[in-house]
C-alpha positions in Angstrom: -9.7 45.0 13.3 -6.2 44.2 12.7 -4.3 40.9 12.3 -0.6 41.2 13.5 2.0 38.6 12.4 3.2 37.1 16.7 7.6 36.6 15.8 9.5 36.1 18.9 13.4 35.0 19.0 12.0 32.8 22.1 10.1 29.9 19.5 11.9 28.2 16.2 11.8 30.5 13.4 9.2 29.4 11.2 9.0 29.1 7.5 8.6 32.0 5.7 5.3 31.7 4.6 3.4 32.2 7.6 4.0 33.5 11.3 5.0 31.6 14.7 1.0 33.1 15.8 -1.7 35.4 14.6 -3.3 38.1 16.3 -6.6 38.8 15.4 -8.1 41.4 17.9 -9.0 39.1 20.8 -7.9 36.2 18.8 -4.4 34.5 19.2 -3.7 31.6 16.8 -0.9 29.8 17.5 0.7 27.8 14.7 1.7 24.3 14.8 4.8 23.7 16.6 7.5 21.3 16.8 9.8 20.6 19.2 13.2 22.6 18.8 15.7 24.5 20.4 15.5 28.4 19.7 18.4 29.0 20.1 20.0 25.9 18.1 17.4 24.8 16.2 18.2 21.2 17.2 15.5 19.6 18.2 15.5 18.4 21.2 14.9 14.6 22.6 15.3 13.0 19.0 13.2 9.5 19.9 11.6 10.7 23.0 8.4 11.9 22.8 8.3 13.2 26.4 10.9 16.2 25.8 9.7 16.7 22.2 6.6 17.8 23.9 7.6 19.8 26.8 10.4 21.8 24.7 7.3 22.2 21.8 5.1 23.9 24.7 7.2 25.5 25.9 7.6 27.5 22.3 4.4 27.9 22.2 4.2 29.6 25.8 6.7 32.0 24.5 4.5 32.8 21.0 1.8 33.5 24.1 3.9 35.1 25.6 5.0 37.3 22.9 1.1 37.8 21.7 0.1 39.0 25.3 -1.7 35.8 26.6 -0.4 32.7 28.8 -1.7 29.3 28.7 -5.6 30.4 30.5 -6.1 32.3 27.4 -5.7 28.4 25.1 -9.2 27.6 24.5 -8.3 24.3 22.3 -4.5 22.7 21.9 -4.6 20.4 18.6 -1.8 17.9 18.8 -0.5 15.4 15.6 1.3 12.8 16.8 2.7 9.8 15.1 2.5 6.9 17.0 -0.3 5.7 19.0 2.5 3.7 21.0 3.3 7.8 22.7 -0.9 8.7 24.1 0.0 7.6 27.4 3.5 9.7 27.2 2.2 13.0 26.0 -0.8 13.2 28.1 1.3 12.2 31.4 4.2 15.3 29.7 1.7 17.0 29.2 -0.5 17.3 31.8 2.4 17.8 34.1 3.3 20.8 31.8 0.2 22.7 31.7 -0.8 22.1 35.3 2.3 23.9 36.4 1.1 27.2 34.2 -2.9 26.7 34.1 -3.8 29.6 37.6 -7.8 28.7 37.2 -6.7 24.3 37.0 -8.8 24.3 34.3 -7.6 22.6 31.3 -8.3 23.7 27.6 -10.1 21.5 24.8 -7.5 19.5 23.2 -8.2 16.8 19.8 -5.5 14.3 19.2 -4.4 13.4 15.9 -2.7 10.7 15.2 -0.7 11.6 11.6 2.5 12.0 9.9 4.9 14.3 10.0 7.5 16.2 7.1 10.5 14.6 9.7 10.6 10.9 10.6 12.4 12.8 14.2 9.6 14.2 14.6 7.1 13.0 17.5 4.8 15.3 17.9 3.6 18.7 16.8 1.1 21.7 18.6 -0.7 24.8 17.3 -3.2 26.2 20.0 -6.0 28.7 20.0 -6.0 31.8 22.6 -9.4 34.3 23.6 -7.5 37.3 25.2 -10.5 39.1 27.1 
């Protein structure tokens, strides 16, 4: 099976030590994404977890699309949240975004972990695992 790095200019450019995503056969793993604007590199919504969640999911969607997938193919999302107090707002923004994109009505499995991220202005990071039929 071939391993293919997924690259798109519709999502932020990652560090040079990992790709935006990696496809191996039917599996597509999207590297952890944050709420940066792909054109400017600027963080969308500093201090606003809803805006950062939406932009992060848009970035994931761009990488899924580049890899031949959509949110209907996603089986798992891992959410890294910096503040437990943002959990309800995260869920609201997350649910609204995914309801508009998942045609099956079945959301992916999800884990949410409260963590420290490398920059203080980052409130959330999300990665995705998709299976492409």
